[in-house]
C-alpha positions in Angstrom: -25.5 29.4 5.3 -26.3 26.0 6.7 -25.7 22.6 5.3 -29.4 22.1 4.9 -29.5 24.9 2.3 -26.1 24.3 0.7 -26.4 20.7 -0.4 -24.2 19.1 2.3 -26.9 16.6 3.4 -26.5 13.7 1.0 -28.4 10.4 1.7 -27.4 8.4 3.5 -24.0 9.9 4.4 -21.0 11.8 3.0 -17.4 10.7 3.4 -14.8 13.4 2.7 -11.6 11.3 2.2 -8.5 13.4 2.5 -5.3 11.6 1.6 -1.7 12.8 1.5 1.8 12.2 2.7 3.2 12.6 6.2 3.8 16.2 7.2 1.7 17.6 4.4 -0.7 19.4 6.8 -3.6 16.9 6.5 -4.5 16.9 10.2 -4.5 20.7 10.3 -6.7 20.8 7.2 -9.1 18.2 8.5 -9.5 20.0 11.9 -10.2 23.2 10.1 -12.6 21.6 7.6 -14.4 19.8 10.4 -14.8 23.1 12.3 -16.2 24.8 9.2 -18.7 22.0 8.5 -19.8 22.1 12.1 -20.5 25.8 11.7 -22.5 25.2 8.5 -24.5 22.4 10.1 -25.6 24.9 12.8 -26.7 22.3 15.3 -28.6 20.1 12.8 -27.9 16.5 13.9 -28.6 15.2 10.4 -25.9 17.5 9.0 -23.2 17.0 11.6 -19.8 15.6 10.7 -17.3 13.5 12.7 -13.6 13.5 12.1 -11.7 10.2 12.0 -8.1 9.5 11.1 -5.5 6.9 10.3 -3.6 8.2 13.4 -6.5 6.9 15.5 -4.7 3.6 15.1 -2.3 4.8 17.8 -5.0 5.0 20.4 -5.9 1.3 19.8 -2.3 0.1 20.3 -1.0 -0.2 23.9 2.2 1.8 24.3 4.0 -1.4 25.3 3.6 -2.5 21.6 5.2 0.7 20.2 8.5 0.2 18.4 11.7 1.1 20.1 12.6 3.5 17.3 9.4 5.5 17.8 9.7 5.7 21.6 13.3 6.9 21.4 12.1 9.6 18.9 9.7 10.9 21.5 12.7 11.4 23.9 11.4 8.7 26.2 14.0 6.6 28.1 11.9 3.8 29.7 12.5 1.2 27.0 12.2 -1.7 29.5 8.4 -1.4 29.5 8.3 -2.3 25.8 7.4 -5.8 24.6 9.8 -5.4 21.7 13.4 -6.1 22.8 15.2 -5.2 19.6 13.9 -3.6 16.3 12.1 -6.0 13.9 11.6 -8.8 16.4 7.9 -8.9 15.5 6.7 -7.8 18.9 5.9 -4.1 18.0 2.7 -3.4 16.2 4.5 -1.4 13.6 8.1 -0.5 12.6 9.8 2.1 10.5 11.6 0.5 7.6 14.5 2.0 5.6 13.4 2.2 1.9 16.3 4.2 0.7 17.4 1.7 -1.9 14.0 1.2 -3.5 12.7 2.9 -6.6 10.6 6.1 -6.3 10.1 9.5 -7.9 12.3 11.3 -5.4 15.0 8.7 -4.7 17.7 9.6 -2.2 18.1 8.9 1.4 16.7 8.6 4.0 13.3 7.3 2.7 11.3 5.6 5.4 8.1 3.4 5.3 5.7 2.2 7.9 5.2 -1.5 8.2 2.4 -3.0 10.4 2.6 -6.5 11.9 -0.4 -8.8 11.7 -1.9 -7.2 14.8 -1.5 -3.7 13.4 -3.0 -4.7 10.1 -6.0 -6.2 11.8 -6.5 -3.0 13.8 -6.3 -0.9 10.6 -8.8 -3.0 8.8 -11.1 -2.8 11.9 -10.6 1.0 11.9 -11.7 1.1 8.3 -14.8 -1.0 9.1 -15.7 1.2 12.0 -15.8 4.2 9.6 -18.1 2.2 7.3 -20.4 1.4 10.2 -20.6 5.2 11.1 -21.5 5.9 7.4 -24.1 3.2 7.3 -25.7 4.8 10.4 -25.9 8.1 8.5 -23.0 9.9 10.1 -21.0 12.1 7.8 -17.2 11.8 8.1 -14.1 13.7 7.5 -11.5 11.0 7.0 -7.8 12.0 7.5 -5.7 9.2 5.9 -2.4 8.5 4.4 -3.0 5.5 2.1 0.5 4.1 1.9 -0.1 1.1 -0.4 -2.6 -0.6 -2.7 -3.7 -3.1 0.0 -4.8 -0.3 2.3 -6.5 1.4 -0.6 -8.4 -1.7 -1.7 -9.5 -2.4 1.9 -10.7 1.1 2.5 -12.4 1.5 -0.9 -14.3 -1.7 -0.4 -15.6 -0.6 3.0 -16.6 2.8 1.6 -18.4 1.2 -1.3 -20.2 -1.2 0.9 -21.4 1.6 3.2 -23.4 3.2 0.4 -22.0 6.6 1.3 -21.2 9.3 -1.2 -17.4 9.7 -1.3 -15.7 13.0 -2.0 -11.9 12.5 -2.3 -9.3 15.2 -1.8 -5.6 14.6 -2.7 -3.2 16.7 -0.6 0.0 17.6 -2.3 3.0 19.6 -1.0 6.5 20.3 -2.3 9.2 17.9 -1.2 11.2 20.8 0.3 8.3 21.9 2.4 7.4 18.3 3.5 11.0 17.8 4.7 11.1 21.2 6.4 7.9 20.4 8.3 9.2 16.9 9.1 12.4 18.2 10.6 10.6 20.8 12.6 8.8 18.1 14.5 12.1 17.5 16.4 11.4 20.6 18.5 9.2 18.5 20.8 6.1 20.5 20.2 4.5 17.8 18.0 4.8 14.1 17.7 8.1 13.2 16.1 8.5 11.5 12.8 11.5 9.5 11.5 13.6 11.3 8.8 12.5 10.2 5.3 8.9 9.3 6.1 7.6 12.4 4.3 9.8 11.7 1.3 8.8 8.1 1.0 5.1 8.5 1.8 4.9 11.2 -0.9 6.1 8.6 -3.3 3.6 6.0 -2.1 0.3 7.6 -1.0 -0.8 8.8 -4.4 0.5 5.7 -6.3 -2.9 3.8 -6.4 -6.1 4.0 -8.4 -7.8 6.6 -6.2 -9.2 9.4 -8.5 -9.5 12.6 -6.6 -12.5 14.9 -6.9 -10.2 17.8 -5.9 -6.5 18.3 -5.3 -5.0 20.9 -3.0 -1.4 22.2 -2.6 -0.8 22.9 1.1 2.6 24.7 0.6 1.1 27.4 -1.6 -2.5 27.7 -0.2 -3.5 28.7 3.3 -5.6 26.3 5.3 -8.5 28.7 5.1 -8.3 28.9 1.3 -8.1 25.1 1.0 -11.2 24.6 3.3 -13.1 27.2 1.2 -12.2 25.4 -2.0 -13.4 22.0 -0.6 -16.7 23.5 0.6 -17.2 25.2 -2.7 -16.6 21.9 -4.6 -19.0 20.1 -2.3 -21.8 22.6 -2.9 -21.4 23.0 -6.7 
C-alpha cells in the first residue's frame, strides 16, 4: 500500500506533531514512524516525509555554548573550552534548573526544567520557522517535540497555522516509573545523558497547554510497532 492510495497525500502538506516528555520514547517512535511512512511513499517525491526534532537545536549551538552541567554529564573533562565559567552566568545557551519546589502533579525531587537564554530562544523560534517553510514548500514532516511551556506552544502553533499545513497531533504518555527508569539508564554512556528529574518535570509540563491531540499513545504499554500502526491507521481513516 502506498501513500498515494491510502490518503497520506494532503494538500499542501501534513505535519505529524509528536509531543511528549523526556525519556518517553519519542525519538524512537518518530524514527520508526518515518521509516514506515517512507516505505508507504514508495519513492513518490510528493508523498515523502522528513523528520525534524526539538533536539536539532543542539546542532545549531556551538559546543562552547553548552552548559557546564551538561558537559559534565557526558563525562567530558575539558571544561576550559566552554564560554560559561560557572552555572547560570548567562553564557550558556541553555541551563538545567531545579524545579523541585514548584507545584506539579508529581511533586517530589529532583524535578528539572530546561531554560534557554535569549540566544537559545531565538534559535528555537528559528527552528520552528524552518519547519513552517518546509511545510509551505509542500514537504510533509514528522515533528519530534517536547513542548515545555505555553510560549513554545504558542510560537509553534502560530507557525503551523501560517504554513497552511494539515496538522495531526500525537500525545505521547508514559508512566512516571518507566520514564524515570529510562532516564536513569542513560547514565550507561550508550545514549546522551539527561539530568535526574527532567523526565518527571517535563511530564508535568509538556501536556499542560491547549494542544488537543488527535491521538494519544502509551509507550510503556505499547510496542513501537503497535504505536506506529495506530498512527498510520488514524491518518488513513
